[in-house]
N, C-alpha and C positions, 0 to 999 in steps of 0.2 A: 373624789374618785375616780373620776368618769374621766374630766378636766387633767385630770396625772395620769391616766392611762394613755388617753388620747394624743399626750402633749411625748410621752415614752414612745408611743407608737412614730408618732410623726418623727420625733428624731433617728429610731431604727431605717425607717424609710430614707432620710435625709442622707444616713450613714451609707448607706446600700447602696443610695445612688452615688456618692461621692466615690462609693469604693469601685461602682462598674464604672465611670468616668477615668478615675485611675487607670482601670483595666484596659480600658478602650486607646486610652492615651500610650499607654506601654504598645498595645499591640501595632498602633500605628507607628509609634517610632522603629517597632519591628519590621514591619512593613518596608517603611520606608530605606531600613539597612538592609533588606532583602532585594529590595527594586537595583538597589546602587551595586550591590553582588552582583544581580542577573546583569549588569551593564556591563560592568570590566570582565565579567566570564564571557560576555559575549565578544567583546572586543579582542580577546585574546584569540578568538577563533577566526576573526573576519580573515578572508583573502582574496588578496585579487584576483586570483584565477578562478573563486567560485566553484560555476559547478565542473570546471576546466581540472579540477582535483581528481578527478576521477576519468580513468579510460574505459575506453568499450574493450570488449572480446576480440581485438583484431587480427590482423594476420599476424600482427608484432606479438601478440600473446596468446599464438596459438595452442600452446600447449596449457592455456586454463580452458579450454570452449571446449574440449571433445565432449562426446556422450557415453557416458559410464555405462549407462543402461542400456544400450542395444550391441549387436554384435558388428565389428566392425566389417566392411568392405561389403555392404546391400547396396544392392543393386536392382535396377527394375527399367524397363521399356518405357520412354515416353510418351506421356498423352498428349494427343491431340484432341482438339475437343472445343464444342460450345455451350456453354450453362447458363443457365438465370442468374445465378448469385455464387459469385465467388467469396470466401470465406475466408480471412488470414486469421489463422489461430485455433487452437483447440481447445482452452482452457474453457471456465465456467462459460466466460463468454460467447463463446465461441456455438459453446452446446447449446446453451439458450436460446442463440440465434437459430441454430438449426432445427433445434425443436418448435419453434414459434413461426418459422417457415411452413412446417410440416402441417402443422394445426391451422394455417391460414391456406392450405392448398398448394404452398408453394413447395416441390418435390423435387425441381430438378437445380441441384448448388452442387459445388467444389467445398471441400475444406482442406487449406494446406499448413502443415504445421513442420517447424525443424525438429520438433522430436519425435521418438518414436510411438507415440499413443496419445489418448485424449489425458486433461489433467493441467494444463498450464505450468503454473508455479507446483503442484503437486505432482507432476511428471518429477519435477530438477530438484525440489527440495526434496531428501531424503537424506539428510545428512542426521546423526543420532539425536533424540530428543526433542526431534520435529514432530507438532503438533498445532494445530490453530490455536489465536488465540482470542478469538471472537466465539462464544458459545455454540456448540455445533450445532445445535436445533434451531439455530438458526442463519448459521455460516452453507452449511451443507445444501445446494440448489436441489429442489424436487425429491424432500421426501416422503410427501403424502402420493407423487406422482408413480416413485418407485415404490413404495410400502417399506422402507430402510427407516431404524431406527439407529442411530450414534450408540453406539459402545460407552461414550464418556463424555462429561459434559464438554470438556475440549478433546476432539478427536486425534489421534495421530496422523501423521501424514500418511503413511502407509492406509490406514483406511479411508484416507480422504481418496486417495488416487483409486482405490478399488469402489469407491463410488463412482468417480468419474469413469472409471470403465463401464461399470453396472448402466450408467446413463448411455454410455455410447451402445451397450447393448439393446436396452430396453427398447430404444428408439430407432434403432439399425441405422445407425452414423456412422457406421465403419466402413460399409460401403462406398460411403460418400468422401472418406478421409485419404487423403496423398499426406504420408507421414513423412520423417528425416528427407524434409522437402522444403525448402526457402522460397522465397519470390524474390529472384533478378531482377525484373522491371516491370512496369505497367505503362501502357500510355493508353492515352483516350484517341479512339478511332473517331470524328466526328461525323465522317461521310456514313460509316455504320452503326454508327452510336452504340459502339460498345468499347468493354475493356480490353483491350491485347496485352496479355500478360504472358512470360515466361517465369519461369523456375530455375535454381542450379540442376535439376536434374531432365532440363531440355525441355520442359514439358512447352506446349505453345495451347493457350487456353484463352479464349474470347468469351467474356463473360459482361451480359447487360449492367448488373451493378458489382462492386468492389466493395467489399465491406471489411473492415480494419476490425479483428476485435483484438488487438495482440496485447490486451491486460496492462496493469502497471507491475507487476510483479514477474517477467519473466527474461529480460533482459540483463543478467548479471553484471556489473562493474566492476572494475578494480580501482584501488588509490593509485592514482600516477605516481608511485613512488620511484625516485632514485635508485637503481643497481634492480630493480623488480625482478628481470630475467637472470640476476649474475647469483642468486642464492642455490648453493648446491645441493641443499638438501632436497624434500620430497616438500612441492607447494601446490595447493589447489582451492579453489573456491567452495565454499561448504554446497553450491548448489551444484557443484560436481566431485561430491565427496566420493573418496577413493578408497572403499572398503577391502581392496585387495593389497592396499597399504595398512592399514590399520587394522583389517582383521574387523570380524563382525557383519553385521547387517542392521537395515533399519529397525530392526527387532530381536535381533542378538548383540550381545557388548561385544566391545572392541578389545581382541586379545593379541593384537601385534604390538601394543606402544607401552607394555610395560617397562623396558627399557629404554624408551624415544622421550626425548626434551622436545614441548608442542609451544606454539608459539599461536596466538589469535589474535587477529588485527579486528579491530571491529566491537564493539560493544552497545550492540543496537538492538532489536528482536530477535536476531538470528544468535548471535551471542547468546543470551539469557539463557536458551537451552542448549546449545552443543556445551558451553564450558562446564559443566557439572558432570555430564557425561565423558568430557576429557579428563575431568579431576578423576573419576572413577578408574580410567584406565592409563594413563601415562605417568610416568616416572616422574616429569615436570611439566607443568604450563603456567605459559606466561601470557597475560592478559596483557595488549596493548589499549590502550584508550586514549580517545580524544577527549569524547564528553560522554558523562554518566548518564546513564538511563534511568527515569525515577521505576522502579520495582515495587509493585504491590502483589499481595498474596493470590496466586489462582486457586487453591482450593478444588483441585481437579475432583472429580469422583465419576460412580459408574452410573446411568441410566436405566430403571427398570425398562426392558425390553418390551413389556407390555404395557408400559405408559403410554407411548404414541398411537397405540390400538384404541387408547378410552379416550383418545380425544374426537371432539365433534370436527367434522369437516370444514376443512378452511382455517385449523389450529396453525398452522407453520407461519401463514401469511398475518393471521392477529398478533402472532407472539412476535416477527421480525419486525411489523408497524411498530408494538411496545416499546421494543428495543430500540430503533431508530428516535422514538419521541424521549425514550429515557435519557441517552446520550448525547443530545441536543438541545436539552434545558426544558425539555415538553414537559417534563413532569406529571407523568401519567398517573391515575389512580392507584392502580395497580400496578409495580415493578415484576412481570413476569419472569425476566432471567433473575435479577438481583445477584448479578455480580460484583467485580470490581470495577468495570465500564460505567456499569449503571450507577454503581455508588461517587466515582472521582467525577465524573463526567455531569453528575445530575444537572449542576449550573454552568450555564452557559456563560463562561465570563470572557471570552472574544465576540463578544456582542457590542452595537454601537451603544452606548449610555446618554442616556436624555438629559441629564443633571451632574454635576459633580459630585452630589451626594449616591446618585445612583452609582455613577462612577468607583467612588472610593467603595463600596458597599462590592461591586463584582471582582475589586482587586484583594477584599478581604476574603472572599472566599476562594478565589484562585490562588490566594498564600496561605489559606489553613491547609488544604488539600495537599500543597508542598511540602510545609512543614508537617506535615503526617507522613507523608514519604521518607522524609528526611529524617525523621524520629526513627522510622521502620531500619533505615541501615544503621542508625548507632545502635537499637535495639538485638540487632543480629552480630554484626562484624565486629568480634572482639578485640582489634587492634585497632584503638583511637584514629592513627594517620591513615590508616587504609579506609577507616569508617569513611575521613570527613571525603576522600578524596572521591569515593563512589557516591557521594552528597548530590545531586540535580537542583543545581541553582540556575532556572527559569520558570517563566508560565507552563501550567497544567497543559495549554494547548500546543505549544513548543514541536516536543517530541511525542512521539507515541508513548503513552503508559504501558509499560510490561508488565507480564505475571506470572510469577515463579516462585516456589517454596524454598528452590536448593542453588540459586544463582549466588545470590547475596552469604548465602552459608556455604558457599565453595570456598569463600575465601577466609575462612576459618581452617582451612586444610594445610598441614603445612607443605602441601607440593602444590600449591598453588598461588600466583605471584601477582601481584597488581602491578603495572607498570604505567603510570600519570605521567603523559605526555604534556603536561601542562597547556591543553586544547590546541596546540599545534601537531597534533598525528604523526605518526611515524614518517621520517622526508627521506630516510636513505637505511638500503637492504644490502651487504655483501654478502659474497661467497656461506661467510657464517650465517649471517639473520640480520634480524634488526640493528641500527645504531640509534638509541635514545641517550641524548643530553650528553653525550661524548663515550656511552656505555655500549660496547659489542654486548648482543646475548646470541649463544653459539646454539642453533638450534636444528632438534632433525627432522622436524616437519614445522611448516609456516602454511596455516589456515587463515583464509580472507572469507571474513563475516563480515563482508561490507555492503553486502546487500545487491539491490538490482534498481535500474534507471526508475527515477519515478515522475520529476517534473523537467527531464529535457525534453527536447522538441521532439515531434511525435515522428518525425522522418528519423532520427535517431534510433528510436526504439522499434519502428517496422525495419529497419534493414535494409529498405528501398524506397527512392524518392519518386513517386508517381509523377505523371507527367499529364496535364491537363491539356484542356485546348490552347491552338496555338506554341506548342512544345515548351509551353511553363511548367517550370516545376513546381511543386508544393512546397519544397524548401526558399523558394524564392519567392512564391506568392505570400509566404508566410517566413519571410526574413527578419521579420521586427515582432514577430509573434505570431499566434492562432487569427484568423478571419473564419468566423463561421456562423451560423443559424443553428442554433442550440446546441453549439458542439458535434454537432453531427455533418452538415452539409456547408460546403464551401463555394465560393463563386470560382467560375472557373472551371472545375472540377467535376463535371456532371455524374450522376449516379455513383459517385464516391461518399459512403454512409460510415462514417467517423463513429467507431465504439469505443470509447474514451472517455476520461473525466476533464482532458483539457476544454475550459467554456462551458462544461455543464456542470454535473457536480460529483459529491463522492460520499462521503459517510465513513462510518467506521466498519460497517459491516459490509465490505466490497460487494457481498452476494447480492445485496439489497439495490445498489444502484443497480448492478446487472439489468436486474428484474426488470425495475422500470424503466430501464433505458432501452434494453433488447425489445420489449415488449413495444415500444413505441417504433423503435424500427421496424421491427416484422411486419407491423401494422403498417408504414408507410408504402414497403415493398410491396404488399397485397394489395393495397390501394390503386397504386399506380397500375398494377398489372392489370388488374378488375377494368380502370379506366381507358387501357390500352394506350398510356403513356409511354413516350420515346423516351424522355429524358428529365430530371430534375436538379437545382443546382439553387442556391442560394443568391440571392440581388447583394449587391454592393449596402445598400442603404437599409440591408435586415440585420445585416452583420454589423453594422456600424449600432445600429439600434439596439441588439442584444448586447454589445458589449457596454453599452452605455448602461444596461437593466444591473448587469453585473455587476460593472463598478458599484453603483448606487449599493448594491446589496451590500457588497464586502467592505464598506467603509469600517465597520467595526475589527473585521477580520485582516484587514490592511495594517489598521494601529497596532493591533495586537502583534502581529506576524513582525512588523519592524523592531520590535523591542527583544523578539527571539536569538537565541542562540542558532548560529548555522546549522541546519537540517536540509533533508529532502522537502520537509514541510514549505519550510521558505526559499526555496532553491538557493539554497546555501547563502540566505539572505543576499539573493540578487538582486540590486535597483536597474531594474533595464527595463525597456518598452516591451522587451519579449517575456520577461517573468510578468510584467503588466498584463498582458492579453491574454496571458495563458492563468486565467484567475479561474476560480470555479463558484459556484454557487453557493454561499456558506448557509448553517443552520440545518435546520431538516429536510433533508430529501425529500420530502414529501409535497414543499414548496416547488423544487423543480419539478417535481411527476407532476404536479397539478397544472404548471404552464405548460407543458406537454399537452396534458388531456383537452385541457382548453382551447388551445390550438388545432386538435384534433378535430374537435366539436365544431372549430368555424365549418370546417366543409370545403374552404377554397384553397388551402395550402399556403395560409398567407406568407409572404416574404420571400415567394419561390419563382423561379423561373422552370415552368413546366410544357415542354412542349409534347405534341401528339402526332 
């Protein structure tokens, strides 16, 4: 009896193992099929012009670059002054630098920003439906310091902008700011050991340190489409939303579009939020798609206003660190945020694998996430043909996963139409509107949800070209890509401190990166001032050594990225030395932060040339 029972159990175990093996083999086949689909979809989107397929908002596109949030005709008297620090940028980065300087006793600084107020991205982005897609409790800076608790898990743009103004008021930053002003030029004066800076308002400012904190989402870009200026209807970029035309406001419905046919070019994080709002307001909406975006549920919800008050001091820092660990494969014991990002990114599938078996497991985990997101499209979008075109066919780290509970649903509405360009994008616009595959789309309004410059060269995003020692421009020194120590200091450009992610780090929560980066920057300035230093720059040897460290750390990331569909994540699949040098340290942001901390603890500013 015992033998019979054991024999039966063994047969059951063997059958279960065989069933599991068949299941795994079937999944392996599906993974291979998906990888082939990824390859084919990627090849459709490859272009020789790479990042040049986008245009800057230059004079040629002046109509797209006006500031809709300020009264026209602003003037002021030019400022002529000397200051210790000039900060370029009034967004999160610039404000965190300013606050850090004040805390370290450096009170003599000036801030310059093209916008009419603090906020950076959140000054410009006021399109309908706009909100953060990282939990506001970890994304909004200085919540404990200001005593503010966001109203929603994902705060709306208007609330984030108000918080930026709150920071400006609480830390008395407004007297330091020159708004509606751009840097025209910055030249290093070796004799004076200072930067000579001019602006578009004819200011002449001499600064010991020049800190560029322009951010990554402030310089809007347009697709370089033939005939873009020929369109006879209304057109604007989402970062320059014209409520005078659409009606409404960032917090009120658009009431001027009921008889309008609207087109949206772009299907990234911006379009995900704006399309449902247009669907409610417009007669017809045409969504022009190059590459579909993966869209998970957002599940936004109110935050109890008493919640933050009940937390122990340091709660935001703890939550930020927990989130960063969760979305970079650290798998913390407790997932404090518990959102889509921490679920989908729980496994870091772009890391370098030690064995073929480990590589296969990473591919399986990646495939399962993307299969789930593709299945979500099928479960929501009623028309099978439209659903198929909205499915993302690439790895989960190739494009930013977005979260929304109305975007996919919008394609079930009779007035919303997907125009899939089969990876080509819109190539031509006429007076009537876009032309795709020979079909003319006649529109009243054309909205460009084409995003911002992210991985273009730093000079392009700055809007000016710093001139360092011996008259060498930064664009010349960086002609083949960035040359830095830690992404901050560069040889030949004394006292130029860069606050960006090039050759540094990034992370899904950009506020966390800025927090770590600006802590280091302000420590460095304060330390140099305390020691009576005149200038600092990186050595060429230290720049090369740092690049080697980055390349070593980014092997897995490079392999993964090379198979991705073109996007800003991989510089539109560019395979150039510039793209290779503009690498970031992948993985957990605290790896980069730890490196900076150890460098500070060394005590002698290794890898730099310091004059006193």
